[in-house]
N, C-alpha and C positions, 0 to 999 in steps of 0.2 A: 110733936111727932112728925117725921119727915116721910115724904112719899116720892117715888119716881113715877113719872107719867109718860105715856107714849102719845106724841102729838100728830101721829100719822106718817111721820118721816123718820124720826129718831127718838131715842129715849132721852128725856130731860130730867134734871133734878140731881140729887134729892132736894125738895123744897118743903118749907113749912106750909101748913094749911092756908094761912092768909095769902101766901105767895102763890099757891096753886090756884086759888080762886081768881087771881088777877091775870092768869095766863090766858092768852087769846085762844078761843075754841075749847076751853075747859068746860065740861058739862057732866051730866050724870052718866053718859055713855063712854067717857074717857077711861081708858085702861090705866090702872095705877097699881103700884106694888110698894109695900112698906119697906123702908130702908132697913137693911140687916136681914132680910128674909133670904132663906136658902132654897126655897122651893119655887118651881116654875108655876105651880098651881096658884100661887098668891097673886098672880096678875089677874085682876078682876075689874069690872066696871066700878065707877065711883058709887053707884047705888048699892053695891054689896058691902060697902064699909059704912057703918052707921055714923061714925064721926064725920066723915066727908059728906054723907047725905044730909045730915043735920046742918052742917056748915054751909052747904050749898043751898039748902032751903031757907036758912036764916043767916044771910051774910052779915058780918059785923058792920056797924055804922061807919060811915066814912070818917076817918080821923082828921083832926084839924091840921093846920099847917105844921109840918114837922120841922124841928130845929135843923139848922144846917148840919149836914152829915160830915163826919170827919173824913178827910181824904184817906182812901184805903192805902195801907202800907204793907199788908201781908200778901206776899206773892205766892202763887201756886207753883210748886216744884215741877208740875207736869206741863202746864200751858203758859206759865208766867203771867197769869191774870192777876190783877190787883184785887184783893179781898179785904173786908174789914178786919180789924185786929182781933175781934172776938169770934171770927168765923172758924168753924171746925172743918168745913168742906168748901171746896172751890165753887163759886157761883157759875162758873162756865163749864168745867168738865166733871165736877163732882168728886175730885180727888181730895184726900185729907190734907189739910194745911195746918193742923194743930200739933203736928209732930208725933202723934200716936200711930201705932202700927195699924195699918188698914187691913181689915179682914174681908170676908166675902159679903160685904154689905152694899156692894154696888151692883146695879142691874147689868145685864149683858146686852151686847148689840143684837138687834133682831136680824134673823136670817130669813129663810123661806116662811117660817112661822114665828109667832111671838114667843120669845124665850124670856125667862126670868133668871134671877141669880141662882146658879147651881154649879156643882162641880163638874158636870158633864157638858157644859155649854161653853162656847168660845168666849174668851174674855174681851173686853173692850180695849182697843189699842191705847196705850199710855206712853207718852213721851217721857223717858227717864230724865231726871234733872242732871245737869252737867256737874259732876263732882270736881272738887278742887284737886283731887288726887290723880285726875286724868293726865296732866303733864308729867307727873312723876312716873305713872305707869308707862306712858309713851317713852320716856327717857329710859326706863328699865328695859323696854322691848328693843329700843334702838341701840342700847349699849352692847358692845361686843362681848361675847362670853369670855370667861377667864382663861379657858383652855384654847382660845383661838391661836395664840402664837405657837403653842405646841403642835396644834393641828396643821398650821401652815408649814412648820419645819418638816413634819412628817410627809406632808404632800410634796414639798420641794425635794426631799431626799428620795422619795419614790420616783419622781420625775427624772432626777439625775441618774438613778440606777437604770431606769428604762432607756434613757438616752445612751448610756454607756453600752448596755446590752445590744441596742439597735446598731450602734457604731461597730461593735465587734462582729456582729452578723454580717453587716454590709462589707466590712473588710475581708472576711473569709469568703464571701460569695464572689467578690471582685477578684481575689487571688485565684480562686478555683477557675473562674471564667478565663482569666489570663493564661493559666497553664494549659487548659484545654485548647485555647486558641493557638498557642505556640505549637502544640503537638499536631493539630490539624494542618497548620501551615507547613510544618516540616514534612509531613506525609504528602502533601499536595505539590511540593516543589519538584521539578523534573530532575532526573539523575544527571550528574556531570558527564560530559562527553569524554570517551577514552582518548588518550593521546595518539596521534597518527604515527604509524611505524616509520622509522627513518629509512630513507632510500639508500641502497648499497653504494658505497663509495669505492674509491680506488684501493682501499685496504684489501689485503689478501683475505680470502675467505677462510674461515676456520676449517681445519681439517675435519674430514668426515669421521664420525665416530663408529663407522661400521667395523665389525670384527673381520680380520683377515682370515679367509678360508684356506687352509693348507691344500696344496696341489696333490692330487692322487695320481701316482704313476701307474700305467696299465701293466698288469702282470703278463708273463709269457703264457701262451696258450698251452693248455695241458695236452699230452700225447693221447691220440685216439687209441683205444684198445683194438687189438688185432681181432678181426672177426673169426669166429670158429669155423672150421670146415663143415661141409654138409655131411649127412650121415653116410652117403656113399663114399665120398672122398675119405671119410674117416675110416671106413672099413678097408678101402684100398690102401690107405696108409698103414693100417694095422696088419694087413695081409700082404707081404712082399711077393708072394708067389701068385698073386692074382693076375698079373699081366702076362704071365707066361702062358704059351699055347700048350 
C-alpha cells in the first residue's frame, strides 16, 4: 500500500511503507494520505492508520547487503527522472510511468491549509512530456493557408481600385481648382485703356448735320379799323339840320 506524506514543506510520495519509515523526520505525527483517495479528510496522522502505526512500532529488521541494483532505464514523462523498470510511479514527482491512465490518485499541493486529493482542490503542476508530433504541429501552424493566394489577389485588386478612385478624385479636384483660379484671375485683371482720340488734321471737317430752317418772310401789317364816331357826332351826322340856327 502506498501513502503520500507531508514533510512540513511539500507533499512527497507516494511511497511504500518501508520507504516511508526510512524518510527523515517521519513519525507518528506525520500527516499521510493513502494513494488513490479522493477525500481531503483522509489526510491524518500516522497514528490514525493501524498499518502504519504497527509498522512504526515494529520496524522490519535491517536487510542484508542488497544485490547491485540495475541501472534505472524507465524515464518519467513529467520530470525525466530515471526510475526502475518495474516502477509504476515516478520516485521524484509521483507521476505514472507504467503507461496507464492516471486518475485522481495523487495528492494536491498544499495552500493556506492542508489539502488532500479532491476535485475542488488545485492540482499539482505537471510538466507535460514533449511529444514527437510537436514539430508536425508547428509546421502545420506555420504553413500558409490554401486560400492565401486568393486572399492576396483580392487584397491587391482592392488596393488597385482604391488607387484608381483616388487618382480620379485628385484629377477632378485639380481641374476644378485650375478653372476657379483662371476665373478669378480674369476678373481681377484691370480693363484695357480706351484708345486716345485722333487730333484734327488739315482735312476738311465734315459738314454739319443740322437741318436748314426755312426763312420766314414778314407779312404786311394789317389795316387798322376806323374808329367809330362818338354818340354826339353820330347824332350830328344823322341829323343834318342840327347845325342850322
